[in-house]
PAZAPA-4460 file (N, C-alpha, C; in steps of 0.05 Angstrom, whole numbers, plus 32768, in hexadecimal, padded with zeros to 4 digits):
% residues 181
    n_x    n_y    n_z   ca_x   ca_y   ca_z    c_x    c_y    c_z   seq   type   mol
   8011   7FE8   8000   8000   8000   8000   8011   8019   8000     1      X     A
   8027   8019   8010   8038   8030   8011   8047   8035   7FF6     2      X     A
   804E   801F   7FE9   805A   8022   7FCE   8046   802E   7FBB     3      X     A
   802D   8025   7FBB   8019   8030   7FA9   8014   804E   7FB1     4      X     A
   8014   8053   7FCA   8010   806E   7FD4   8025   8081   7FC9     5      X     A
   803E   8079   7FCC   8054   808A   7FC2   8053   808C   7FA3     6      X     A
   804C   8077   7F96   8049   8077   7F79   8033   808B   7F70     7      X     A
   801D   808B   7F7F   8007   809E   7F7A   8010   80BB   7F7D     8      X     A
   8020   80C0   7F91   802B   80DB   7F95   803D   80E2   7F7D     9      X     A
   804E   80CF   7F75   8060   80D4   7F5F   8051   80DA   7F45    10      X     A
   803B   80CC   7F41   802B   80D0   7F28   8017   80E6   7F2A    11      X     A
   8016   80F4   7F41   8003   810B   7F43   7FE7   8103   7F4A    12      X     A
   7FE2   80EA   7F54   7FC7   80E2   7F5B   7FBE   80EE   7F75    13      X     A
   7FD0   80F4   7F87   7FCA   8101   7FA1   7FE4   810C   7FAC    14      X     A
   7FE2   8119   7FC3   7FFA   8125   7FCF   8002   8115   7FE8    15      X     A
   8019   811B   7FF3   8022   810D   800B   8010   8114   8023    16      X     A
   8001   8129   8021   7FEE   8131   8037   7FD5   8120   8037    17      X     A
   7FCF   8112   8021   7FB7   8102   801F   7FB9   80E9   8031    18      X     A
   7FA7   80E6   8044   7FA8   80CE   8055   7F9F   80B5   8046    19      X     A
   7FAB   809F   804D   7FA4   8085   8041   7F86   807F   8044    20      X     A
   7F7B   8086   805B   7F5E   8080   805F   7F4D   808E   804A    21      X     A
   7F54   80A6   8041   7F45   80B3   802C   7F47   80A4   8012    22      X     A
   7F5F   809B   800B   7F63   808C   7FF2   7F55   8071   7FF2    23      X     A
   7F55   8064   8009   7F46   804A   800B   7F28   8050   8009    24      X     A
   7F1F   8064   8017   7F02   806A   8016   7EF9   8072   7FFA    25      X     A
   7F0A   807F   7FEB   7F04   8087   7FCF   7F08   8070   7FBB    26      X     A
   7F13   8059   7FC4   7F18   8043   7FB2   7F31   8046   7FA1    27      X     A
   7F43   8059   7FA9   7F5B   805D   7F9A   7F72   804A   7FA3    28      X     A
   7F70   8041   7FBC   7F81   802D   7FC7   7F70   8017   7FD3    29      X     A
   7F79   7FFE   7FD2   7F6A   7FE8   7FDD   7F77   7FDE   7FF6    30      X     A
   7F66   7FD6   8009   7F70   7FC9   8021   7F7B   7FAD   801B    31      X     A
   7F8F   7FA4   8029   7F99   7F88   8026   7F9B   7F80   8009    32      X     A
   7FAA   7F8F   7FF9   7FAB   7F8B   7FDC   7FB6   7F70   7FD4    33      X     A
   7FCB   7F66   7FE1   7FD6   7F4C   7FDA   7FC2   7F36   7FDE    34      X     A
   7FB4   7F36   7FF5   7FA0   7F23   7FFB   7F89   7F25   7FE6    35      X     A
   7F81   7F3D   7FE1   7F6C   7F43   7FCE   7F73   7F37   7FB2    36      X     A
   7F8B   7F3C   7FA9   7F93   7F32   7F8E   7F93   7F13   7F8E    37      X     A
   7F9F   7F07   7FA2   7FA1   7EEA   7FA2   7F86   7EDD   7FA6    38      X     A
   7F74   7EEA   7FB4   7F59   7EDF   7FB9   7F46   7EE6   7FA2    39      X     A
   7F50   7EF5   7F8E   7F3F   7EFD   7F77   7F27   7F0D   7F80    40      X     A
   7F2C   7F20   7F92   7F17   7F31   7F9D   7F1B   7F4E   7F95    41      X     A
   7F11   7F55   7F7E   7F16   7F6F   7F72   7F04   7F85   7F7A    42      X     A
   7EEF   7F80   7F89   7EDC   7F95   7F91   7EE7   7FA3   7FAA    43      X     A
   7EF3   7FBA   7FA7   7F00   7FC8   7FBE   7EEC   7FD3   7FD2    44      X     A
   7ED2   7FD3   7FCA   7EBE   7FDC   7FDE   7EB9   7FC7   7FF3    45      X     A
   7EC1   7FAE   7FED   7EBF   7F98   8000   7ED9   7F96   8010    46      X     A
   7ED8   7F9B   802A   7EF0   7F99   803A   7EFA   7F7D   803B    47      X     A
   7F14   7F79   803B   7F20   7F5F   803D   7F18   7F52   8057    48      X     A
   7F14   7F37   8057   7F0C   7F28   806E   7F1B   7F0E   806F    49      X     A
   7F18   7EFF   8085   7F26   7EE6   808A   7F23   7ED3   8072    50      X     A
   7F0C   7ED1   8067   7F07   7EBF   8050   7F19   7EC5   8039    51      X     A
   7F1E   7EDF   8034   7F30   7EE7   801E   7F4D   7EDE   8024    52      X     A
   7F55   7EE0   803D   7F70   7ED7   8045   7F73   7EB9   8040    53      X     A
   7F5E   7EAA   8047   7F5E   7E8E   8043   7F60   7E87   8025    54      X     A
   7F51   7E95   8015   7F52   7E91   7FF8   7F6D   7E98   7FED    55      X     A
   7F79   7EAE   7FF7   7F94   7EB6   7FEE   7FA8   7EA0   7FF4    56      X     A
   7FA8   7E95   800C   7FBA   7E80   8014   7FB6   7E67   8003    57      X     A
   7F9D   7E61   7FFE   7F97   7E4A   7FEC   7FA2   7E4F   7FD0    58      X     A
   7FA0   7E67   7FC6   7FAB   7E6E   7FAC   7FC9   7E6A   7FAB    59      X     A
   7FD7   7E73   7FC1   7FF4   7E6F   7FC2   7FFB   7E52   7FC1    60      X     A
   7FEC   7E42   7FCF   7FF1   7E25   7FD0   7FEB   7E17   7FB5    61      X     A
   7FD6   7E20   7FA8   7FCC   7E11   7F91   7FD2   7E1D   7F75    62      X     A
   7FD6   7E37   7F74   7FD8   7E45   7F5B   7FF4   7E4F   7F53    63      X     A
   8007   7E4C   7F66   8022   7E56   7F61   8036   7E41   7F68    64      X     A
   804A   7E3E   7F56   805F   7E2B   7F5B   8074   7E36   7F6E    65      X     A
   8079   7E51   7F6D   808D   7E5E   7F7D   8082   7E78   7F88    66      X     A
   8087   7E7E   7FA1   807D   7E96   7FAE   8094   7EA3   7FBD    67      X     A
   8096   7EBE   7FBB   80AB   7ECC   7FC9   80A1   7EE8   7FCF    68      X     A
   80B2   7EF7   7FDD   80AC   7F13   7FE4   80BF   7F26   7FD5    69      X     A
   80B8   7F3F   7FD3   80C8   7F52   7FC3   80E4   7F55   7FCF    70      X     A
   80E6   7F54   7FEA   8101   7F58   7FF5   8113   7F40   7FF1    71      X     A
   8107   7F29   7FE9   8117   7F11   7FE2   8116   7F0C   7FC4    72      X     A
   8113   7F21   7FB4   8110   7F1D   7F98   8128   7F0F   7F8B    73      X     A
   8140   7F17   7F94   8158   7F0A   7F89   8158   7EEC   7F8D    74      X     A
   8151   7EE3   7FA5   814F   7EC7   7FAB   8139   7EBA   7F9A    75      X     A
   8122   7EC7   7F98   810C   7EBD   7F88   8114   7EB9   7F6B    76      X     A
   8122   7ECD   7F60   812A   7ECC   7F44   813E   7EB5   7F41    77      X     A
   8150   7EB1   7F54   8164   7E9B   7F52   8156   7E80   7F52    78      X     A
   8141   7E7D   7F62   8132   7E64   7F62   8124   7E60   7F47    79      X     A
   8117   7E75   7F3D   8109   7E73   7F23   811D   7E6B   7F0D    80      X     A
   8135   7E77   7F0D   8149   7E71   7EF9   8151   7E54   7EFA    81      X     A
   8156   7E4A   7F13   815E   7E2E   7F17   8148   7E1B   7F0F    82      X     A
   8130   7E20   7F18   8119   7E0E   7F12   8112   7E0D   7EF5    83      X     A
   8115   7E24   7EE7   810B   7E26   7ECC   8122   7E22   7EB7    84      X     A
   813A   7E20   7EC1   8151   7E1D   7EAE   8156   7E36   7E9D    85      X     A
   814E   7E4D   7EA8   8152   7E67   7E9A   8170   7E6E   7E9C    86      X     A
   8179   7E7E   7E89   8194   7E89   7E8C   8194   7E9E   7EA2    87      X     A
   81AB   7EA4   7EAD   81AC   7EBA   7EC1   81A3   7ED3   7EB4    88      X     A
   8197   7EE5   7EC4   818D   7EFE   7EB8   8198   7F16   7EC8    89      X     A
   8198   7F2C   7EBB   819E   7F46   7EC8   8184   7F55   7EC7    90      X     A
   817C   7F60   7EDD   8163   7F70   7EDD   8168   7F8A   7EEB    91      X     A
   8155   7F9C   7EE7   8157   7FB6   7EF5   813C   7FBD   7F01    92      X     A
   813C   7FCE   7F14   8123   7FD7   7F21   8116   7FEC   7F0F    93      X     A
   8106   7FE3   7EFB   80FB   7FF4   7EE7   80E5   8006   7EF2    94      X     A
   80D4   7FFC   7F03   80BD   800B   7F0C   80BD   8011   7F29    95      X     A
   80D4   8018   7F33   80D7   801F   7F50   80D4   803E   7F52    96      X     A
   80C1   8046   7F62   80BC   8063   7F65   80D3   8070   7F74    97      X     A
   80D5   808A   7F70   80EA   809A   7F7C   80E0   80AC   7F93    98      X     A
   80C6   80AC   7F97   80BA   80BD   7FAC   80C1   80B3   7FC8    99      X     A
   80CC   80C5   7FD8   80D2   80BF   7FF4   80C2   80D3   8005   100      X     A
   80B6   80C9   801B   80A6   80DA   802C   80B7   80E4   8043   101      X     A
   80B0   80FC   804D   80BC   8106   8066   80B8   80F1   807C   102      X     A
   80CB   80EF   808E   80CA   80D9   80A2   80B1   80D9   80B3   103      X     A
   80A7   80F1   80BB   808E   80F2   80CB   8076   80E9   80BB   104      X     A
   8075   80F1   80A1   805F   80E8   8090   8061   80CA   808A   105      X     A
   8079   80C1   8085   807D   80A4   8080   8074   8094   8098   106      X     A
   807B   809D   80B0   8074   808F   80C8   8055   808F   80CC   107      X     A
   8048   80A6   80C7   802B   80A7   80C8   801E   8094   80B5   108      X     A
   8028   8094   809C   801C   8083   8087   8020   8065   808E   109      X     A
   8037   805E   8099   803C   8042   80A1   8028   8039   80B5   110      X     A
   8024   8049   80CA   8011   8043   80DF   7FF4   8040   80D3   111      X     A
   7FEE   8053   80C2   7FD3   8052   80B5   7FD0   803A   80A3   112      X     A
   7FE6   8033   8094   7FE4   801C   8082   7FE0   8002   8091   113      X     A
   7FEB   8000   80A9   7FE7   7FE7   80B9   7FCA   7FE0   80BD   114      X     A
   7FB9   7FF5   80C0   7F9C   7FF0   80C4   7F90   7FE4   80AB   115      X     A
   7F9A   7FEA   8094   7F8E   7FE1   807B   7F9B   7FC8   8070   116      X     A
   7FAF   7FBD   807D   7FBE   7FA7   8072   7FC4   7F91   8086   117      X     A
   7FB1   7F8D   8099   7FB5   7F78   80AD   7FB6   7F5C   80A1   118      X     A
   7FA4   7F57   808E   7FA4   7F3C   8081   7FBC   7F39   806F   119      X     A
   7FC5   7F4E   8061   7FDD   7F4D   8051   7FF5   7F46   8063   120      X     A
   7FF6   7F52   807B   800C   7F4C   808D   800C   7F2F   8095   121      X     A
   7FF4   7F24   809A   7FF2   7F07   80A1   7FFB   7EF5   808A   122      X     A
   7FF3   7EFD   8072   7FFB   7EEE   805A   8019   7EEF   8057   123      X     A
   8025   7F07   805A   8042   7F0A   8058   8050   7EF9   806D   124      X     A
   8046   7EFA   8086   8052   7EEA   809B   8051   7ECC   8095   125      X     A
   803B   7EC3   8089   8038   7EA7   8082   804C   7E9F   806C   126      X     A
   8050   7EB1   8059   8063   7EAB   8043   807F   7EAB   804E   127      X     A
   8086   7EBF   805E   80A1   7EC1   8069   80A8   7EAA   807B   128      X     A
   8093   7E9E   8088   8098   7E88   809A   80A1   7E6F   808B   129      X     A
   809D   7E6F   8071   80A6   7E58   8060   80C1   7E5D   8054   130      X     A
   80CE   7E73   805B   80E9   7E79   8051   80E8   7E8F   803C   131      X     A
   8100   7E96   8032   8101   7EAD   801F   80F3   7EA6   8004   132      X     A
   80F3   7E8D   7FFC   80E5   7E85   7FE4   80D5   7E6B   7FEA   133      X     A
   80BC   7E6B   7FE4   80AA   7E55   7FEA   80A6   7E46   7FCF   134      X     A
   80AF   7E2D   7FCE   80AC   7E1D   7FB5   8098   7E07   7FBC   135      X     A
   8082   7E07   7FAC   806E   7DF2   7FB1   8079   7DD7   7FA7   136      X     A
   806B   7DC2   7FAE   8074   7DA6   7FAA   807C   7DA1   7F8D   137      X     A
   8090   7D8E   7F8A   8098   7D85   7F6F   8080   7D7B   7F60   138      X     A
   8080   7D80   7F46   806A   7D78   7F36   8052   7D89   7F38   139      X     A
   8054   7D9E   7F48   803E   7DB0   7F4C   8038   7DBE   7F31   140      X     A
   8020   7DBF   7F29   8018   7DCB   7F10   8005   7DE2   7F16   141      X     A
   800F   7DFA   7F1A   7FFD   7E10   7F20   7FE9   7E16   7F0A   142      X     A
   7FD0   7E1C   7F12   7FBC   7E21   7EFE   7FBF   7E3D   7EF2   143      X     A
   7FCC   7E4F   7EFF   7FD0   7E6A   7EF6   7FB7   7E76   7EE9   144      X     A
   7FAC   7E8A   7EF7   7F95   7E97   7EED   7F99   7EA3   7ED2   145      X     A
   7F85   7EA3   7EC1   7F87   7EAF   7EA7   7F81   7ECD   7EA8   146      X     A
   7F7D   7ED7   7EC0   7F76   7EF3   7EC4   7F8C   7F02   7ED2   147      X     A
   7F8D   7F1C   7ECC   7FA0   7F2E   7ED9   7F90   7F44   7EE6   148      X     A
   7F96   7F4B   7EFF   7F88   7F61   7F0C   7F9A   7F79   7F0B   149      X     A
   7F8F   7F8F   7F00   7F9E   7FA8   7EFD   7F98   7FBA   7F15   150      X     A
   7FAD   7FC1   7F24   7FAB   7FD1   7F3C   7FB5   7FED   7F36   151      X     A
   7FA2   7FFF   7F32   7FAA   801B   7F2C   7F93   802D   7F33   152      X     A
   7F99   8044   7F40   7F84   8057   7F46   7F7A   8065   7F2D   153      X     A
   7F8A   8063   7F18   7F82   8071   7EFF   7F76   8060   7EEA   154      X     A
   7F75   8046   7EEE   7F6B   8033   7EDA   7F57   8021   7EE7   155      X     A
   7F3F   8020   7EDD   7F2B   800E   7EE8   7F10   8013   7EDB   156      X     A
   7EFE   8000   7EDC   7EE4   8003   7ED0   7ED2   8018   7EDD   157      X     A
   7ED6   801B   7EF8   7EC6   802E   7F07   7ED5   8033   7F21   158      X     A
   7ECF   804A   7F2E   7EDC   804F   7F48   7ED8   8038   7F5B   159      X     A
   7EEE   8030   7F68   7EEC   801A   7F7B   7EEC   7FFE   7F6F   160      X     A
   7EEF   7FFC   7F55   7EEF   7FE2   7F48   7F0B   7FDD   7F3C   161      X     A
   7F16   7FC5   7F3F   7F2F   7FBF   7F33   7F2A   7FB3   7F18   162      X     A
   7F3B   7FB8   7F05   7F39   7FAE   7EEA   7F45   7F92   7EE9   163      X     A
   7F36   7F7F   7EDD   7F40   7F64   7ED9   7F41   7F5E   7EBB   164      X     A
   7F58   7F57   7EB2   7F5D   7F51   7E95   7F63   7F34   7E91   165      X     A
   7F5D   7F29   7E7A   7F67   7F0F   7E72   7F84   7F13   7E6B   166      X     A
   7F95   7EFF   7E71   7FB1   7F02   7E6A   7FB5   7F07   7E4C   167      X     A
   7FA5   7EFC   7E3C   7FA8   7F00   7E1F   7FA2   7F1D   7E16   168      X     A
   7F94   7F2C   7E27   7F8E   7F48   7E21   7FA4   7F5B   7E2B   169      X     A
   7FB7   7F51   7E3A   7FCB   7F62   7E46   7FDC   7F72   7E32   170      X     A
   7FE6   7F66   7E1C   7FF6   7F76   7E09   7FE6   7F8E   7DFD   171      X     A
   7FCE   7F8A   7DF5   7FBE   7FA0   7DEB   7FB8   7FB5   7E00   172      X     A
   7FB2   7FAC   7E19   7FAE   7FBE   7E2F   7FC6   7FCF   7E34   173      X     A
   7FDE   7FC2   7E34   7FF7   7FD1   7E39   7FFC   7FE6   7E24   174      X     A
   7FF7   7FDF   7E0A   7FFB   7FF2   7DF5   7FE8   800A   7DF8   175      X     A
   7FCF   8004   7E00   7FBB   8019   7E03   7FC3   802C   7E1A   176      X     A
   7FCD   8021   7E30   7FD5   8032   7E47   7FED   8043   7E3F   177      X     A
   8000   8037   7E31   8018   8047   7E29   8010   805C   7E15   178      X     A
   7FFD   8057   7E03   7FF5   806B   7DF0   7FE7   8083   7DFD   179      X     A
   7FD8   807D   7E13   7FCA   8092   7E21   7FDC   80A2   7E34   180      X     A
   7FF4   8097   7E39   8008   80A5   7E4A   8000   80A3   7E66   181      X     A
***
């Protein structure tokens, strides 16, 4: 949530003075976004609940061969390279925002974000408890959803609704977004 918040400031969607609670109330930010994505719960007017966390954990068990966290991305990538027989790669942080908040504002927003991300924190703790990279059982064949959920305060069918695309529509969608700037 804090990353999206800083990205929204960087893109001119709101200012650093805008409280997270206002953005959540307006449907510009979603509570427990990771749980929501994994549980396929795109209606941000519906607050996340225990059932969504359970569905998210089931999705990690059944729909993904490998699970990791952003701070362990290097380890995750190494596992993917080894498992898939890929050549070694060089990558860069292409979409990392540059916006930094004043320390008092950052502290306020962190405390505020905790209220909206309790289930995300539990999901994160469950993933971390399995180690830096969670590899599901050998022979695991993830079903991988054919849909992609687009998380953006500027893109969606209606306020408070997340856009869900079929994977096959992603190239055309990407071209359209780039053309509109």
